[in-house]
C-alpha positions in Angstrom: 3.4 55.0 -32.7 2.6 51.9 -30.7 0.0 49.2 -31.6 -1.1 47.2 -28.6 -2.4 44.0 -30.3 -4.0 41.1 -28.4 -2.4 37.7 -29.2 -2.4 34.4 -27.5 0.0 31.7 -27.6 2.5 28.1 -30.4 5.3 23.6 -32.6 5.7 21.0 -29.9 7.9 20.9 -26.9 9.3 17.5 -25.9 10.0 16.7 -22.3 10.5 13.4 -20.5 9.7 12.3 -17.0 13.0 13.5 -15.7 12.6 17.1 -16.7 12.1 19.7 -14.0 9.6 22.6 -14.1 10.2 25.2 -11.5 7.1 27.4 -11.1 6.9 30.9 -9.6 4.1 31.7 -7.2 2.0 33.6 -9.7 1.2 32.1 -13.1 0.5 33.7 -16.4 2.1 34.2 -19.8 5.8 33.6 -19.8 8.3 33.3 -22.7 10.4 30.2 -22.2 13.6 30.3 -24.3 14.5 27.5 -26.7 17.8 25.9 -25.7 17.3 22.9 -28.0 14.3 21.3 -26.3 11.9 22.2 -29.1 11.7 19.7 -32.0 9.5 18.8 -34.9 7.6 15.6 -35.2 10.7 13.8 -36.4 12.8 14.8 -33.4 14.8 17.4 -35.3 15.7 20.6 -33.5 13.7 23.8 -34.5 16.5 26.4 -34.3 14.2 28.9 -36.0 12.2 29.0 -32.8 13.4 31.4 -30.1 10.6 31.0 -27.5 7.6 29.0 -26.6 4.5 30.1 -24.7 2.2 27.5 -23.2 -1.5 28.1 -22.4 -4.3 25.7 -21.5 -5.7 25.7 -25.0 -2.9 26.4 -27.5 0.9 26.4 -27.7 2.7 29.3 -29.2 6.1 29.3 -30.8 8.0 32.5 -31.7 11.0 33.1 -33.9 12.3 34.2 -37.3 9.6 36.8 -37.7 6.8 34.2 -37.0 4.2 33.3 -34.4 3.0 29.8 -34.7 -0.2 28.8 -32.9 -0.7 25.1 -32.4 -3.9 23.6 -31.1 -4.3 20.0 -29.8 -7.5 18.0 -29.4 -7.7 14.6 -27.9 -10.0 12.0 -29.5 -10.4 9.5 -26.7 -12.5 7.1 -28.8 -9.8 6.8 -31.4 -7.0 7.2 -28.8 -5.3 9.9 -30.9 -4.4 13.5 -30.7 -5.3 15.9 -33.5 -3.4 19.1 -34.1 -3.9 22.2 -36.1 -1.5 25.1 -36.8 -1.9 28.7 -37.6 1.1 30.7 -38.9 1.4 34.4 -38.4 4.2 35.9 -40.4 5.7 39.4 -40.4 6.0 39.8 -44.2 9.4 41.2 -45.2 10.7 41.3 -41.7 14.4 41.3 -40.8 15.3 37.6 -40.2 18.4 38.7 -38.3 16.7 41.2 -35.9 18.6 41.5 -32.7 16.8 39.7 -29.8 16.7 41.4 -26.4 15.4 39.3 -23.4 13.7 41.6 -20.8 12.3 41.0 -17.3 13.4 37.5 -16.3 11.2 35.7 -13.9 11.6 32.9 -11.5 10.2 30.2 -13.8 12.6 27.8 -15.6 12.6 24.3 -17.1 15.5 21.9 -16.9 15.8 19.2 -19.5 17.4 15.8 -19.5 16.8 14.0 -22.8 18.6 12.9 -25.9 18.6 16.4 -27.4 19.5 18.4 -24.4 20.9 17.0 -21.2 21.0 19.0 -18.0 20.2 22.2 -19.8 18.1 25.0 -18.3 15.6 27.1 -20.2 14.9 30.4 -18.6 11.7 32.4 -18.8 11.0 36.0 -19.4 8.1 38.4 -19.3 9.0 40.5 -22.2 11.1 40.0 -25.4 12.1 42.5 -28.0 13.2 42.1 -31.6 15.1 45.2 -32.6 14.6 46.7 -36.0 12.4 43.9 -37.2 11.5 46.5 -39.9 13.7 49.6 -40.4 13.4 51.7 -37.3 10.6 49.5 -35.9 10.9 47.2 -32.9 8.6 44.2 -32.2 7.9 43.8 -28.5 6.1 40.8 -27.1 5.0 40.9 -23.4 2.5 39.6 -20.9 -0.3 41.9 -19.8 -3.3 40.9 -17.6 -2.5 37.2 -18.1 -2.5 37.5 -21.9 0.2 37.7 -24.5 0.4 41.0 -26.3 2.7 42.6 -28.8 3.6 46.1 -29.7 5.2 47.7 -32.8 7.4 50.5 -31.6 7.8 52.8 -34.6 10.6 55.4 -34.6 10.2 58.9 -35.9 12.0 58.2 -39.2 10.4 54.8 -39.8 7.3 54.0 -41.9 4.6 52.1 -40.0 3.2 51.0 -43.4 6.1 48.5 -43.7 4.3 46.4 -41.1 2.4 43.6 -42.7 1.1 40.6 -40.9 0.1 37.5 -42.9 -2.2 34.8 -41.6 -1.8 31.3 -43.1 -4.0 28.5 -42.0 -7.1 30.5 -41.0 -10.4 29.3 -42.3 -11.7 32.9 -42.2 -10.5 36.4 -41.4 -13.1 38.9 -40.4 -12.8 42.6 -39.5 -15.6 43.3 -37.1 -16.1 46.4 -35.0 -12.5 47.3 -35.3 -11.3 43.9 -34.2 -9.8 41.1 -36.2 -11.3 37.6 -35.7 -9.1 34.8 -37.0 -11.0 31.5 -37.2 -9.5 28.0 -37.4 -11.2 24.5 -37.1 -9.8 24.2 -33.6 -10.2 27.7 -32.2 -10.4 31.4 -32.7 -8.0 34.2 -32.1 -9.3 37.8 -31.7 -7.0 40.7 -32.2 -8.5 43.7 -30.3 -8.8 47.1 -31.9 -5.3 48.6 -32.1 -4.4 51.3 -29.6 -2.0 53.8 -30.9 -0.4 56.8 -29.2 2.3 59.4 -29.6 5.4 59.4 -27.5 5.5 62.8 -26.0 2.2 63.2 -24.2 0.5 59.8 -24.8 -2.1 61.4 -27.1 -4.2 58.7 -28.7 -4.2 58.5 -32.5 -6.9 57.2 -34.7 -5.8 53.8 -36.0 -7.5 50.9 -37.8 -6.7 47.5 -39.3 -6.6 47.2 -43.1 -7.3 43.7 -44.3 -6.4 42.6 -47.8 -6.8 38.9 -48.4 -4.9 37.2 -45.6 -2.6 40.2 -44.9 -3.2 42.7 -42.2 -1.7 46.2 -42.2 -2.5 49.5 -40.4 -3.8 52.9 -41.1 -2.9 55.7 -38.6 -3.9 59.4 -38.8 -2.7 62.4 -36.9 0.9 61.4 -36.5 3.3 64.1 -35.3 5.9 62.1 -33.4 6.9 58.6 -32.5 6.2 56.6 -29.3 8.0 55.6 -26.1 7.5 52.4 -24.2 6.1 53.0 -20.8 7.9 52.1 -17.5 7.7 48.4 -16.9 7.8 46.4 -13.7 11.3 44.8 -13.3 10.7 43.1 -10.0 8.6 43.3 -6.9 8.6 41.6 -3.5 6.5 41.1 -0.4 8.3 41.8 2.9 6.6 40.4 6.0 5.9 37.6 8.3 2.6 36.1 9.6 1.3 39.4 11.1 1.1 42.9 9.7 3.8 45.0 8.0 3.8 48.4 6.1 6.6 50.0 4.2 6.3 53.7 4.6 9.5 55.1 3.0 12.2 54.1 0.6 15.6 55.5 -0.4 18.7 54.4 -2.4 22.4 54.7 -2.1 25.2 55.4 -4.7 25.7 51.7 -5.2 22.1 51.3 -6.3 21.0 49.4 -3.2 17.5 50.1 -1.9 16.4 50.6 1.7 12.8 50.4 2.9 11.6 51.4 6.3 8.3 50.7 8.1 6.7 48.8 10.9 6.1 45.2 11.7 4.2 43.0 14.2 5.7 39.7 12.9 8.1 37.7 15.0 9.6 35.9 12.1 10.6 36.3 8.5 11.8 39.9 9.1 15.4 40.1 10.4 18.3 38.4 8.6 21.0 36.4 10.4 23.6 38.6 12.1 21.5 41.8 11.8 21.6 44.6 14.3 18.4 43.4 16.0 17.2 39.9 15.0 14.1 39.6 17.3 11.0 41.7 17.8 10.8 43.4 21.2 7.3 45.0 21.3 3.9 45.0 19.7 5.2 47.1 16.8 8.9 47.4 15.9 10.4 49.4 13.2 12.2 47.6 10.4 14.8 48.4 7.8 15.2 46.1 4.8 18.0 46.5 2.2 17.9 45.0 -1.3 20.4 45.1 -4.2 19.3 46.4 -7.6 18.2 42.9 -8.7 15.8 42.7 -5.8 17.8 40.3 -3.6 17.5 40.9 0.1 20.9 42.0 1.5 19.9 42.4 5.1 17.0 43.4 7.3 16.7 44.3 11.0 14.1 45.1 13.6 14.6 48.3 15.6 12.6 48.8 18.7 12.0 48.2 22.4 9.1 47.1 24.6 6.7 49.7 23.3 5.4 50.6 19.9 8.2 51.8 17.6 7.5 52.8 14.0 9.7 54.1 11.2 8.0 56.6 9.0 10.9 58.0 7.0 14.3 57.0 5.6 16.9 58.9 3.6 20.6 58.9 3.1 23.4 61.5 3.1 26.2 62.1 0.7 28.4 59.6 2.6 25.8 56.9 2.1 24.8 56.8 5.7 21.2 56.1 6.4 19.0 58.4 8.5 15.8 56.9 9.7 13.1 58.7 11.7 10.2 57.3 13.7 7.9 57.6 16.7 8.3 55.5 19.9 6.7 55.0 23.3 9.6 52.9 24.3 11.2 54.8 27.3 14.6 53.2 27.2 17.2 51.3 25.1 16.6 53.0 21.7 19.1 55.9 22.0 22.8 55.8 22.3 24.9 57.7 24.9 26.4 61.0 24.1 23.7 61.9 21.6 21.5 65.0 21.6 18.9 63.3 23.7 19.9 59.9 25.1 16.8 59.6 27.3 13.1 59.6 26.6 11.5 63.0 27.1 8.9 61.6 29.6 5.8 62.0 27.6 3.6 59.3 26.1 5.7 59.2 22.9 8.9 60.7 21.4 10.3 61.0 18.0 13.6 59.2 17.4 16.3 59.6 14.9 18.7 56.7 13.9 21.9 56.9 11.9 23.1 53.6 10.3 25.7 52.6 7.8 24.6 50.8 4.6 25.6 47.4 6.2 23.0 47.9 8.9 25.3 48.8 11.8 24.1 51.5 14.1 26.2 54.7 14.3 24.0 56.6 16.8 20.4 57.2 17.8 18.7 60.0 19.7 15.3 60.6 21.1 13.6 64.0 20.2 10.8 65.1 22.4 9.6 66.5 25.7 7.1 65.7 28.3 4.2 65.8 25.9 3.4 63.5 23.0 5.2 63.7 19.6 2.5 61.6 17.9 -1.1 62.6 16.9 -2.1 59.4 15.0 -0.4 56.5 13.3 0.3 57.9 9.8 3.0 60.3 8.6 4.1 61.5 12.0 7.7 62.4 11.4 10.0 63.0 8.4 13.8 63.2 8.0 15.8 64.8 5.2 19.5 65.7 4.5 20.8 68.7 2.7 23.9 68.8 0.5 26.2 69.5 3.5 24.8 66.4 5.3 22.9 68.4 7.9 19.9 66.5 9.1 16.4 67.9 9.4 13.6 66.4 11.4 9.9 67.5 11.1 6.8 66.4 12.9 4.2 67.4 15.5 4.4 67.9 19.3 2.5 68.6 22.5 5.7 69.2 24.4 6.5 72.6 25.9 10.2 71.8 26.3 12.9 70.0 24.4 11.7 71.2 21.0 12.7 74.8 20.1 16.0 76.6 20.6 16.4 80.3 21.6 17.3 83.0 19.2 15.8 86.0 17.5 15.7 84.3 14.1 13.7 81.3 15.2 10.2 81.4 13.8 8.4 80.3 17.0 10.1 79.6 20.3 7.1 78.3 22.3 4.1 76.1 21.7 0.9 78.0 20.9 -1.6 75.7 22.7 -2.4 72.4 20.9 -0.3 70.1 18.7 2.2 72.3 17.0 4.4 71.4 14.0 8.1 71.5 14.6 11.3 71.6 12.5 14.8 71.0 13.8 18.2 70.9 12.3 21.2 68.7 13.3 24.6 68.6 11.9 25.9 65.3 10.4 27.0 64.1 13.9 23.6 64.6 15.4 24.3 67.9 17.2 21.3 70.2 17.2 21.8 73.5 15.4 18.4 75.0 15.9 14.7 74.0 16.4 11.4 75.8 16.1 7.7 75.3 16.7 5.3 76.3 14.1 1.6 76.4 14.9 -1.4 78.0 16.5 -4.4 77.0 18.6 -5.4 74.1 16.4 -3.8 70.7 15.6 -0.8 71.4 13.3 1.9 69.1 11.9 4.8 69.1 9.4 4.9 66.0 7.2 7.5 66.5 4.5 10.8 68.3 3.9 12.8 69.3 0.8 15.5 71.7 -0.3 16.3 73.9 -3.3 19.6 74.4 -4.9 20.4 77.3 -2.6 19.8 75.0 0.4 16.6 76.8 1.5 14.4 74.3 3.3 10.7 73.8 2.6 8.3 72.0 4.8 4.6 71.0 4.2 2.0 70.0 6.7 -1.6 69.8 7.7 -2.9 72.8 9.7 -6.0 73.6 11.6 -4.7 76.9 12.9 -5.4 80.2 11.2 -2.8 83.0 11.0 0.1 80.8 9.9 0.6 82.3 6.4 3.4 84.8 6.0 4.4 87.1 3.1 2.9 87.9 -0.3 2.0 84.3 -1.1 -0.7 82.3 -2.9 -3.2 81.9 0.0 -3.0 84.0 3.1 -6.0 82.6 5.1 -7.4 79.3 6.2 -10.6 78.4 4.3 -11.6 75.0 5.7 -11.2 72.7 8.7 -7.7 71.6 7.7 -5.5 73.1 5.1 -2.1 72.3 3.5 0.6 74.7 4.7 3.8 75.1 2.6 6.6 77.1 4.3 10.1 78.2 3.3 12.8 78.6 6.0 16.4 79.8 6.0 18.4 76.6 6.6 21.2 78.6 8.3 19.3 80.1 11.2 15.7 78.7 11.1 14.1 82.0 10.1 10.8 81.8 8.3 10.9 83.3 4.7 7.3 82.8 3.7 4.4 80.5 4.3 1.2 79.8 2.3 -2.0 77.9 2.8 -3.3 75.7 0.0 -6.8 74.3 0.1 -10.5 74.9 0.0 -13.5 74.6 2.3 -13.0 70.9 3.2 -10.1 68.9 4.4 -6.8 69.1 2.6 -3.5 67.5 3.6 0.0 67.2 1.9 1.8 63.9 1.5 4.6 64.6 -1.0 7.1 67.5 -1.5 9.9 68.1 -4.0 11.8 70.8 -5.8 13.2 71.1 -9.3 16.4 72.8 -10.5 14.4 76.0 -11.3 13.6 76.5 -7.6 10.0 75.5 -8.1 8.2 73.5 -5.5 5.8 70.5 -6.1 3.4 69.3 -3.5 1.1 66.3 -3.7 -1.6 65.3 -1.2 -5.3 64.6 -0.6 -8.3 66.9 -0.8 -12.1 66.8 -0.3 -12.4 70.5 -1.4 -14.3 71.2 -4.6 -12.7 74.6 -5.1 -9.4 76.4 -4.6 -7.3 73.3 -5.7 -7.2 73.2 -9.5 -6.2 76.1 -11.6 -7.8 77.1 -15.0 -6.9 74.6 -17.8 -5.4 72.1 -15.4 -5.2 68.4 -16.3 -8.3 67.8 -14.0 -10.3 70.8 -12.9 -13.1 69.0 -11.1 -13.1 67.0 -7.9 -13.8 63.2 -8.4 -13.6 63.9 -12.2 -17.3 65.0 -11.9 -18.3 61.4 -11.3 -19.3 61.7 -7.7 -19.2 64.3 -4.9 -17.6 64.8 -1.6 -15.0 62.0 -2.0 -11.2 62.6 -1.6 -9.0 63.1 -4.6 -5.3 63.3 -4.8 -3.9 66.6 -5.9 -0.7 67.9 -7.4 0.4 71.6 -7.3 3.4 73.6 -8.4 4.6 76.8 -6.7 7.4 79.2 -7.6 10.1 80.1 -5.1 8.1 83.0 -3.7 5.1 80.8 -2.7 2.9 81.7 -5.6 1.0 78.9 -7.4 1.9 78.1 -11.0 -0.7 75.3 -11.5 -2.7 72.8 -9.5 -4.7 69.8 -10.5 -6.9 67.1 -9.0 -6.0 63.5 -9.7 -8.7 60.9 -9.1 -11.9 59.3 -10.2 -15.3 58.5 -8.7 -14.0 57.0 -5.4 -11.4 57.8 -2.8 -7.9 58.7 -4.0 -4.9 59.7 -1.8 -1.4 60.7 -2.6 1.7 59.3 -1.1 5.3 60.6 -1.4 6.7 62.5 -4.4 10.0 63.1 -6.2 11.2 65.1 -9.2 13.0 63.1 -11.8 16.0 64.4 -13.9 13.6 65.6 -16.6 11.8 67.8 -14.1 8.7 65.6 -14.0 6.9 65.1 -10.7 6.5 61.4 -9.9 4.2 60.4 -7.1 2.6 57.3 -5.6 -0.6 56.9 -3.7 -3.7 54.8 -3.3 -7.0 54.7 -5.2 -10.3 53.1 -5.1 -11.4 54.6 -8.4 -12.1 52.4 -11.4 -11.6 55.1 -14.0 -9.4 58.2 -14.9 -6.3 56.8 -13.1 -4.2 54.7 -15.6 -2.9 55.5 -19.0 -3.2 53.2 -21.9 -0.4 50.7 -22.1 0.6 51.2 -18.5 1.8 48.3 -16.3 -1.7 47.7 -14.9 -4.5 49.6 -16.7 -7.4 48.5 -14.6 -7.9 48.1 -10.8 -7.3 44.8 -9.2 -10.8 44.6 -7.6 -14.0 46.4 -6.9 -14.4 48.5 -3.8 -10.8 48.0 -2.7 -7.8 50.2 -2.8 -4.9 49.8 -5.3 -1.6 51.5 -5.1 -0.8 53.8 -8.0 2.3 55.4 -9.6 1.9 58.5 -11.7 4.2 60.8 -13.7 3.2 64.3 -14.7 5.1 66.8 -16.9 6.5 70.1 -15.5 3.5 71.9 -17.0 1.0 69.6 -15.3 0.0 67.1 -18.0 -0.3 63.4 -17.0 2.3 61.4 -18.9 1.9 58.0 -17.4 0.0 56.3 -14.6 -0.6 52.7 -13.5 -2.5 50.8 -10.9 -0.6 48.4 -8.7 -2.6 45.8 -6.8 -5.2 43.2 -6.7 -8.6 42.4 -5.0 -7.5 43.3 -1.5 -6.3 46.6 0.0 -3.1 47.9 -1.5 -1.5 51.3 -0.6 1.4 53.2 -2.0 3.4 55.3 0.5 7.0 55.8 -0.5 8.8 56.5 -3.8 12.5 56.9 -4.7 14.6 57.0 -7.9 18.2 56.2 -8.7 20.4 57.9 -11.3 19.5 55.4 -14.0 15.9 56.5 -13.8 14.6 53.3 -12.1 11.7 54.0 -9.8 11.0 52.3 -6.5 7.6 52.2 -4.8 6.9 50.8 -1.3 3.7 50.4 0.6 1.3 47.9 2.2 -0.7 45.1 0.7 -3.2 42.4 1.6 -3.4 41.0 -2.0 -2.1 37.5 -2.6 -1.5 37.9 -6.4 -0.3 40.6 -8.8 2.1 42.0 -6.3 5.3 40.0 -6.2 7.3 39.4 -9.4 10.7 37.9 -9.5 11.1 39.0 -5.9 12.9 37.8 -2.8 9.5 36.9 -1.2 6.8 35.9 -3.7 4.0 35.0 -1.3 2.0 37.1 1.2 3.3 36.3 4.7 0.4 37.3 6.8 -2.7 39.5 6.7 -0.8 42.5 5.4 2.8 42.8 4.2 5.0 45.6 3.1 5.9 45.6 -0.6 8.7 47.0 -2.7 8.5 47.3 -6.5 11.1 48.4 -9.0 9.9 50.0 -12.3 12.3 50.2 -15.2 12.1 53.2 -17.5 12.2 53.1 -21.2 15.6 53.9 -22.6 15.0 57.5 -23.5 16.6 60.9 -23.6 15.4 64.0 -21.8 16.2 67.7 -21.8 17.4 68.9 -18.4 15.0 71.1 -16.6 14.5 73.9 -16.0 15.0 74.9 -19.6 15.9 78.6 -19.6 17.2 79.1 -23.2 13.8 80.4 -24.3 14.8 83.5 -26.4 16.9 83.2 -29.6 17.7 85.0 -32.8 17.5 83.1 -36.1 20.9 81.5 -36.8 21.8 81.5 -33.1 24.0 78.6 -31.8 23.6 77.2 -28.3 24.5 74.2 -26.3 21.6 71.9 -25.2 22.2 69.8 -22.1 20.5 66.4 -22.1 20.5 63.2 -20.2 19.4 59.5 -20.7 17.5 57.1 -18.4 19.9 54.4 -19.4 22.6 53.9 -22.0 21.6 53.6 -25.7 23.1 51.1 -28.1 26.3 51.7 -29.9 25.7 53.6 -33.2 22.9 55.7 -31.7 22.5 59.4 -32.7 20.8 62.0 -30.6 19.0 64.4 -33.0 17.6 67.8 -31.8 14.4 68.8 -33.6 12.7 72.2 -33.7 8.9 72.4 -34.0 7.0 74.9 -36.0 6.0 78.2 -34.5 2.9 76.6 -32.9 4.8 73.8 -31.2 3.9 71.1 -33.7 6.3 68.5 -34.9 4.6 67.4 -38.1 7.5 68.8 -40.1 10.4 69.3 -37.6 13.7 70.8 -38.5 16.9 69.2 -37.3 19.0 71.8 -35.5 21.8 69.6 -34.0 22.9 66.1 -33.5 25.5 64.1 -31.6 26.5 60.4 -31.8 26.7 58.7 -28.4 25.1 56.4 -25.9 24.7 58.7 -22.8 23.9 62.3 -21.9 26.0 65.3 -22.7 25.7 68.5 -24.7 24.6 69.0 -28.3 25.6 72.2 -30.3 22.4 73.5 -32.0 21.9 76.2 -34.6 18.5 77.9 -35.0 17.3 78.1 -38.7 17.8 81.4 -40.5 14.1 81.5 -41.5 12.7 80.9 -38.0 10.4 83.6 -36.5 7.7 83.2 -33.9 6.9 82.7 -30.2 5.7 79.1 -29.9 8.6 76.9 -30.8 9.6 73.8 -28.9 12.5 71.4 -29.1 12.8 67.7 -28.5 15.4 64.9 -28.9 14.9 62.0 -31.3 17.2 58.9 -30.9 18.0 56.2 -33.4 19.1 53.1 -31.4 16.7 52.4 -30.0 14.3 54.8 -31.7 12.7 57.1 -29.2 11.4 60.7 -28.9 11.8 62.7 -25.8 9.2 65.0 -24.2 9.7 68.6 -25.5 11.4 71.2 -23.5 8.2 72.2 -21.7 7.9 75.9 -22.4 7.6 78.1 -25.5 10.7 79.4 -27.3 10.7 82.7 -29.0 12.9 83.2 -32.1 13.3 86.7 -33.5 14.5 87.4 -37.0 17.6 89.4 -37.3 17.4 92.8 -38.9 18.6 93.2 -42.5 22.3 93.6 -42.8 23.3 97.3 -42.7 25.6 99.0 -45.2 28.4 101.0 -43.7 30.3 103.8 -45.6 32.4 106.9 -44.8 33.7 110.1 -46.5 37.3 109.0 -46.4 40.1 109.0 -47.0 40.3 112.2 -44.9 43.1 114.2 -43.4 43.8 114.5 -39.8 42.6 118.1 -39.7 39.3 117.1 -41.5 36.1 115.6 -40.1 35.3 111.9 -40.5 31.7 111.2 -41.4 30.2 107.7 -41.1 27.0 106.5 -42.7 24.7 103.5 -42.1 21.6 102.3 -43.8 19.3 99.2 -43.4 16.0 98.2 -44.8 14.7 97.2 -41.3 12.8 99.9 -39.4 12.9 100.7 -35.7 16.4 99.4 -35.2 19.1 100.6 -32.8 22.5 101.6 -34.3 25.8 101.1 -32.6 29.1 102.2 -34.1 32.4 101.0 -32.7 35.9 101.9 -34.0 39.5 102.6 -33.3 40.7 104.0 -29.9 37.4 103.4 -28.1 35.1 105.1 -30.5 31.5 104.2 -29.8 28.2 105.9 -30.5 24.6 105.0 -31.0 24.0 107.7 -33.7 23.1 106.4 -37.1 25.4 108.8 -39.0 28.0 110.0 -36.5 30.8 112.5 -37.1 34.3 112.1 -35.6 36.6 115.2 -35.2 40.1 115.8 -33.9 41.4 113.0 -36.1 44.7 111.2 -35.8 46.2 108.9 -38.3 46.0 106.2 -35.6 42.2 106.4 -35.9 42.5 104.6 -39.3 41.0 101.1 -39.5 37.8 99.2 -39.4 34.6 100.9 -38.1 31.8 98.5 -37.4 28.1 99.4 -37.3 25.6 97.0 -35.6 21.9 97.3 -36.0 19.8 95.5 -33.4 16.1 94.7 -32.8 14.7 92.4 -30.1 18.2 91.6 -29.0 19.2 90.4 -32.4 21.8 92.2 -34.5 23.6 92.3 -37.8 26.7 94.3 -38.6 28.8 95.7 -41.4 32.3 97.2 -41.6 33.8 100.2 -43.4 37.5 100.8 -43.8 38.5 104.3 -42.7 41.8 105.9 -43.9 43.1 109.1 -42.1 46.1 110.9 -43.7 48.4 113.0 -41.6 47.9 116.7 -42.5 51.1 118.8 -43.1 52.2 121.5 -40.7 50.5 124.8 -41.2 52.8 127.0 -43.4 53.8 130.6 -42.4 53.2 133.0 -45.3 54.8 136.5 -45.5 55.4 139.3 -48.0 57.5 142.5 -48.4 54.5 144.8 -48.5 53.1 147.3 -48.2 54.2 148.3 -51.7 53.5 151.0 -54.2 52.2 150.4 -57.6 55.0 149.3 -59.9 57.0 147.7 -57.1 57.8 144.0 -57.0 55.8 141.8 -54.6 57.9 139.2 -52.9 55.9 136.4 -51.1 57.5 133.6 -49.1 56.5 130.6 -47.1 58.2 129.0 -44.2 57.5 126.0 -41.9 57.0 123.8 -44.9 56.8 120.1 -44.0 59.2 117.8 -45.8 57.7 116.2 -48.8 54.8 118.5 -49.2 53.8 120.4 -52.3 53.4 124.2 -52.1 50.8 126.0 -54.0 50.1 129.8 -54.0 46.9 131.4 -55.2 46.0 135.1 -55.3 44.0 137.9 -57.0 43.7 138.1 -60.7 44.3 134.3 -61.1 47.7 134.4 -59.5 49.2 131.0 -58.9 52.6 129.6 -58.2 54.3 126.6 -56.6 57.5 128.3 -55.7 58.4 128.7 -52.0 59.1 132.5 -52.6 
């Protein structure tokens, strides 16, 4: 569980007039490390202090399980300074807790004095004391300009170990769930604790318990431990004195980041030696590359005399960049020898650029005909690469030529009448493989592209035209003015496989598209429709959360590989909300960005930014949902001016990158390359760091088991755990609850792999779930996402036989079990198999001797038993003869021949005759 407790700020810090203070552009709470500059009143170093935090009213010093608050008041009449100190102590805490410094910022202090000479004290936005109590971490951080601290309690830890002692307070009062700590110089108020579970952010009932001067906590409804939400690692503006927007972002295998967009600025864009270092037109495209620490590697303009805008960027498996845009520059953009080196002749064309990761151009081609390939400024063209490095371009066109290729498989070889969507495939060298229109008499476009694991290609767009659905899909007809259209194509030949509308009676448009490993498709977008969006029991079933009417919400929907909806939900509040791009993370969670003007229902507790930056303005947002449609985490990102989230990307470590456009002057940049707004609007790029956590790979398909089964669970991690960590797989009860979980497997390690698990022998039910709990750091994963059925095995059968038997006899096998309605299967020597309960085997041979096994099965679960069969070789049949017929008084002579060696002869006859002689 996690307590979010309001704190403020702490001994004295001596500086002389030579000391340097380097300030970042934005101010707020920051934790400045103690490198020897903190001393007591006698000038002795305070090595028990790790950090100081300065505010306008109180100094805060942190270390050794303490927070020390120190107030200062100046008495001008007496020309003296009065001080007062409040000590907050974690009673019984680990004095040797490991300190982890998180999120460094640009602020530092450099000291030149008798204690420390030419020493730099760095500053951080978050610090963590690991295992300050057993299994409990103490995390101090800055939020909304205030210092807060969390206790992160692992699943095996006891939160009741946490006890906070206040020394120096004149009074402690527990009022309306808050704690008010009074001193002669000031008051500290600890807000009501907020506590939630890890898996789904379910809030728990929690309260302070105050006994004397010691504070503890009472929590009810605990079923699992918590996770720490994604935190902002760095963020930067990108722009000059005019207007910029970042529309798309991607990453390479070296964890570098690339943002593409548009700019009107003539300075502060291109780096020295870049491909194009000066702006050429009113709007030029730009590409900016950063390393994983947020340092700008290079940036370039790309454009000519007209308007040139990049809307999409991706990379292939060779780490080459593919960038797509729209241009009305009629020359100089494309390279010779490409698919279309010359402008098509219309007002605007699409263009496709290939670059290496150093910013050097490989080739560039126009794509368009004599009409326009642009219908408005936003989301006009999209580029994606498949696993074979083929390149796909999607957009909209008014051109009758230069778009589609011929062939019977192409979905549509000619334009239908208005703007039509198009989809085209190139090989890695830019040679077109096929191209198709897709549209009707209305205005239609494709905006997004993605692929499944079989390399089928999916596209999504906004359509006005009716009659564009195809196949047995979710929605076959247009219901409103504009509708989302989701279509599946064969990547090999461009043939349409299916297409479905998605939307209601108003305007609906997609902005994000992705697939998971289970061939499911996720689509995000914007909608004004009050019906036909959300499914029953969705996260949000009502437009605008029922707080207003007729205002756009974002939406998120999941479809299966056949185009049938699995679930759909609204995402928004009382004002306008729009989705941006979308991705699927390694845990199978859809992650999407966007923009919101809503003041409620957007963020989750404890998120990076829980409230909007201003009234009646847009903020960007970042949201994470589970594969079954539950909101896991969501945060605002922005301030009082307009901020929009457009692009999102993720690297293998789980770090998330968001880009967009901002006019806000604060609460955007953070430890970035550019920390001030350059003009009226800048692009921004932000990096969010995930909690160190484990996840179960999706889709999870091992959903049917027998009690006692063993199976291998594949799992991953967002980042490496500490040495000594153990991954523990837990099984819920039959209703999915983890109040008393059972451990079914474990593995020591720091990164992902496979864990061998064994289902308990007493398990039986249809609603089980599994999750992974870790120990260093303590964390609990989301569960596997769908119910697991565990059947009990039937009772062990008893197998017997009528042996030993001779080869000329009949073998009889018998099986019994106390479980009813089972299926019997016997297997034995020389291919013997039967499903009879009590089978008979004839024509025996001695080679049929051995083990005969009976299995009884029910619901795919079985038990077995073995019986040993012995078959003895029967002797040859004897030939009997006599000397008859005889008269009475004669002597009867009987004889036997063909007697097998080693056999015993026995004669029997009338009147109790018997003999063992051969004759």
